[in-house]
C-alpha positions in Angstrom: 17.1 -28.5 -9.0 20.8 -29.9 -7.7 20.0 -32.9 -10.7 19.5 -30.5 -13.4 21.9 -30.4 -16.3 23.0 -28.4 -19.4 24.7 -25.7 -20.6 24.5 -22.5 -18.4 22.2 -22.6 -15.1 21.9 -19.6 -12.6 19.5 -20.5 -9.3 18.6 -18.3 -6.5 16.5 -19.3 -3.4 16.1 -16.1 -2.2 16.9 -12.8 -4.8 17.3 -12.6 -8.5 19.4 -14.2 -11.6 20.8 -12.5 -14.1 22.6 -14.0 -17.1 24.4 -12.9 -20.0 25.9 -15.2 -22.8 28.8 -13.6 -24.5 29.3 -16.7 -26.6 27.5 -19.6 -28.0 26.0 -22.2 -25.7 25.8 -26.0 -26.8 24.6 -28.7 -24.3 23.1 -32.5 -24.7 21.5 -31.9 -21.3 17.9 -30.8 -20.3 18.4 -26.8 -20.4 20.3 -24.5 -22.4 20.5 -21.5 -20.7 18.4 -21.0 -17.7 17.6 -18.5 -15.0 15.6 -19.9 -12.1 15.2 -17.2 -9.2 12.8 -16.0 -6.3 13.0 -13.0 -7.2 13.2 -11.8 -10.6 15.2 -13.5 -13.7 17.1 -11.7 -16.6 18.6 -13.4 -19.2 20.5 -12.1 -22.9 21.5 -14.2 -25.3 23.7 -11.3 -26.4 23.3 -12.7 -30.0 24.3 -15.9 -29.5 23.2 -19.5 -30.3 22.0 -21.7 -28.2 21.6 -25.5 -28.9 19.7 -28.0 -26.6 19.4 -31.2 -29.0 17.9 -33.2 -25.8 16.3 -30.2 -23.7 14.8 -26.7 -23.3 16.8 -24.2 -25.3 15.7 -21.0 -23.0 14.2 -20.9 -19.5 13.6 -18.2 -17.2 11.3 -18.8 -13.9 11.0 -16.6 -11.3 8.0 -15.4 -8.6 8.6 -12.1 -9.6 9.3 -10.5 -13.2 11.1 -12.7 -16.1 13.1 -10.7 -19.1 14.4 -12.6 -21.7 16.5 -10.9 -24.6 17.0 -13.3 -27.5 16.9 -10.4 -30.6 19.4 -11.3 -32.7 19.8 -14.7 -31.3 19.5 -18.5 -32.5 17.5 -21.3 -30.6 17.5 -25.1 -31.8 16.6 -27.3 -29.2 13.6 -29.7 -28.6 11.8 -26.8 -27.1 12.4 -23.1 -27.7 12.0 -20.0 -25.4 10.2 -20.5 -22.0 9.6 -17.7 -19.8 7.4 -18.2 -16.3 6.4 -16.1 -13.8 4.2 -16.5 -10.6 3.5 -13.0 -8.9 5.6 -11.0 -11.9 5.6 -10.0 -15.9 6.8 -12.0 -18.3 8.7 -10.1 -21.1 10.5 -12.2 -23.9 12.2 -10.9 -26.9 12.8 -14.0 -29.4 14.9 -14.1 -32.3 15.4 -17.4 -34.6 13.6 -20.5 -33.3 13.5 -23.9 -34.3 12.3 -26.8 -32.2 12.0 -30.8 -32.5 9.8 -31.7 -29.6 6.5 -32.9 -29.7 3.2 -31.5 -27.8 4.0 -29.2 -24.9 8.0 -30.0 -25.3 8.2 -28.9 -28.8 6.5 -24.9 -28.4 8.5 -22.6 -29.9 8.4 -19.2 -27.9 6.1 -19.3 -24.8 5.0 -16.7 -22.1 3.0 -17.5 -18.7 2.3 -15.1 -16.1 -0.2 -16.3 -13.3 -0.8 -13.0 -11.6 1.0 -10.3 -14.6 1.4 -9.8 -18.2 3.0 -11.2 -21.2 4.7 -9.4 -24.0 6.2 -11.4 -26.2 8.2 -9.6 -29.6 9.6 -12.2 -31.8 12.5 -10.9 -34.1 13.1 -13.8 -36.0 11.5 -16.8 -37.5 9.9 -19.1 -35.2 9.5 -22.7 -36.6 7.9 -25.4 -33.9 7.2 -29.1 -34.2 4.7 -29.3 -30.8 1.7 -27.8 -30.0 2.3 -24.1 -30.4 4.7 -22.0 -32.5 4.1 -18.7 -30.4 1.9 -18.7 -27.6 1.0 -16.2 -24.4 -0.8 -17.0 -21.2 -1.6 -14.5 -18.3 -4.4 -15.8 -16.2 -4.9 -12.3 -14.3 -3.4 -9.9 -16.7 -3.2 -9.2 -20.3 -1.0 -10.8 -23.0 0.7 -8.9 -26.2 2.2 -10.8 -28.9 3.8 -8.5 -31.8 5.1 -10.8 -34.6 6.5 -8.1 -36.1 7.6 -8.9 -40.0 8.2 -12.7 -39.0 7.5 -15.9 -40.2 5.8 -18.5 -37.8 5.5 -22.4 -38.6 3.6 -24.8 -36.4 4.2 -27.7 -37.9 1.9 -29.9 -35.7 -0.1 -27.2 -34.1 -1.2 -23.7 -33.7 0.6 -20.8 -35.2 0.1 -18.0 -32.5 -2.1 -17.9 -29.2 -3.1 -15.3 -27.1 -4.9 -16.4 -24.0 -5.6 -13.6 -21.4 -8.1 -12.9 -18.6 -7.5 -9.3 -19.2 -6.8 -7.9 -23.1 -5.3 -10.1 -25.8 -3.4 -8.2 -28.8 -1.9 -10.3 -31.7 0.0 -7.5 -34.0 0.7 -9.7 -37.3 0.3 -7.0 -39.8 3.3 -7.9 -42.0 3.8 -11.1 -40.7 3.3 -15.1 -42.4 1.9 -17.9 -40.5 1.9 -21.1 -41.8 0.1 -23.9 -39.2 -1.4 -27.3 -39.1 -4.2 -26.3 -36.8 -5.8 -22.6 -36.4 -3.4 -19.9 -37.5 -4.2 -17.4 -34.7 -6.3 -17.8 -31.9 -7.2 -15.2 -29.2 -9.0 -15.0 -26.2 -9.3 -12.1 -23.8 -11.9 -9.6 -22.0 -11.3 -7.4 -25.3 -9.2 -9.2 -28.0 -7.5 -7.2 -30.9 -6.2 -9.0 -33.6 -3.7 -7.7 -37.2 -3.1 -10.7 -38.9 -0.8 -11.0 -42.2 -0.6 -14.0 -44.5 -2.0 -17.1 -42.7 -2.0 -20.5 -44.2 -3.6 -23.0 -41.8 -5.0 -26.5 -43.1 -7.3 -27.9 -42.3 -8.3 -25.6 -39.5 -9.4 -21.8 -39.0 -7.3 -19.0 -40.2 -8.3 -16.7 -37.1 -10.2 -17.0 -33.9 -10.9 -14.3 -31.6 -13.1 -14.7 -28.8 -13.5 -11.8 -26.4 -15.5 -12.4 -23.0 -16.0 -9.0 -22.0 -16.5 -6.2 -24.8 -15.1 -6.0 -28.3 -13.4 -8.6 -30.6 -11.6 -6.9 -33.2 -9.9 -8.7 -36.1 -8.1 -6.8 -39.2 -6.5 -9.1 -41.7 -4.2 -7.5 -43.8 -2.9 -10.4 -45.8 -4.6 -13.6 -47.3 -6.1 -16.2 -44.9 
């Protein structure tokens, strides 16, 4: 960890890390703003801009809970926002996110919880050059993604992914998704997808797969 380079980085081997950015962050390093903690990680971008032209814009990684508050913020980076928790929950509120990376390095907004839940709310448009525009993974919990009324563009990948061992919910009634691959993919014990306008070529528009009981899809826009 001592070799990491970036704008604002907080690391705790035994406790929590809390970071609030009171101004814009621009870096040529690997990380724009990052909180890495044995306990919990809490980042508040406070409506500011993070530019990481060679790396990941925002990282929250912890054994406990991860909270990333980016409502009203702008992230321009190779990779956008990533929240990871081994034993807790992940909450992400994103603003405007634009990525330039390819594959996994160019994802827009991603939450990954091994033993908890993932909750992602997008308050700004997401434009991703990588595999996923917005994605949530929960190995033992639920995934909830609310696109509010924003646009997700996945230039080379899937627009929105919700992959949960528990329930998967994608709320996108007033949203717009434009993607090269599938517009929305949702997998879980029970799955609920409310989609807005979805344009995906040449792949499918919406895929919902429930391993337990119900897979419910309601299109509120053209697909």
